[in-house]
C-alpha positions in Angstrom: -80.9 -18.9 1.9 -82.8 -16.4 4.0 -80.8 -13.3 3.1 -82.9 -11.5 0.4 -84.0 -8.0 0.8 -85.7 -5.3 -1.4 -83.3 -2.8 -3.0 -83.9 0.6 -4.4 -82.4 0.9 -7.9 -82.1 4.7 -7.3 -79.8 4.4 -4.3 -76.1 4.9 -4.6 -75.3 2.2 -2.1 -76.9 -0.5 0.0 -77.3 0.1 3.7 -76.7 -3.5 4.7 -74.8 -6.5 3.4 -76.8 -9.2 1.6 -76.1 -12.4 -0.3 -74.7 -15.8 0.3 -71.0 -16.1 1.2 -68.9 -16.8 -1.9 -71.8 -16.1 -4.3 -72.4 -12.5 -3.2 -70.8 -9.8 -5.4 -68.3 -7.5 -3.8 -70.8 -4.6 -3.8 -73.2 -6.7 -1.8 -70.7 -7.3 1.0 -69.4 -3.8 1.4 -66.6 -3.6 -1.2 -66.7 -0.9 -3.8 -68.7 2.2 -4.2 -71.7 0.8 -6.2 -75.1 -0.4 -5.1 -76.5 -3.9 -5.7 -77.9 -4.2 -9.2 -78.7 -6.8 -11.8 -74.9 -7.1 -12.4 -74.7 -8.6 -8.8 -76.8 -11.5 -10.1 -74.4 -12.0 -13.0 -71.5 -12.3 -10.5 -73.5 -15.0 -8.7 -74.1 -16.9 -12.0 -70.4 -16.8 -12.7 -69.5 -18.3 -9.4 -72.3 -20.9 -9.8 -71.0 -21.9 -13.2 -67.5 -22.4 -11.9 -68.8 -24.5 -9.0 -70.9 -26.6 -11.3 -68.0 -27.3 -13.6 -65.2 -27.7 -11.0 -66.8 -28.5 -7.7 -65.2 -25.5 -6.2 -65.2 -21.7 -6.0 -63.1 -19.7 -8.5 -60.5 -18.6 -5.9 -59.7 -22.3 -5.3 -60.2 -23.9 -8.7 -60.9 -22.4 -12.1 -62.8 -23.9 -15.0 -60.6 -24.3 -18.1 -60.6 -22.8 -21.6 -63.1 -20.4 -23.0 -65.6 -21.1 -20.3 -63.2 -19.6 -17.8 -63.1 -16.4 -19.9 -66.8 -16.2 -19.6 -66.8 -16.9 -15.9 -64.0 -14.4 -15.3 -66.0 -11.6 -16.9 -69.0 -12.6 -14.8 -67.0 -12.3 -11.6 -65.3 -9.0 -12.5 -64.9 -7.0 -9.4 -66.2 -3.9 -11.2 -69.9 -4.3 -12.0 -69.4 -2.3 -15.2 -67.0 -5.0 -16.4 -69.5 -7.7 -16.1 -71.9 -9.0 -18.8 -75.4 -7.7 -19.1 -77.9 -10.6 -18.9 -78.4 -10.4 -22.8 -74.6 -10.5 -23.3 -74.2 -13.5 -21.0 -77.0 -15.4 -22.7 -75.2 -14.8 -26.1 -71.9 -16.1 -24.7 -73.6 -19.2 -23.2 -75.2 -19.9 -26.6 -71.8 -19.7 -28.2 -70.5 -22.2 -25.6 -73.3 -24.5 -26.3 -72.6 -24.4 -30.1 -68.9 -25.1 -29.5 -69.8 -28.3 -27.6 -72.4 -29.8 -30.0 
């Protein structure tokens, strides 16, 4: 996608926008006061899950049921409201068990 860059976890904000349109977290494209972090990746995973399940982005078409609840938390505008990677893994395991 040719948009990656190194980021400094100690910075309070990024100096340039980065990410792929629709998959980039708000903080990656200049919205909000926080810097890019691991939580930015969780946002992208949420968008990707929705696209995989519906064929479209969350603003246009939402997944249904409990999976939407998981996606919605992934794409929370506030990074602090998103899952950690471990929490997301746990939720995805729960989803897998529900559909066995």
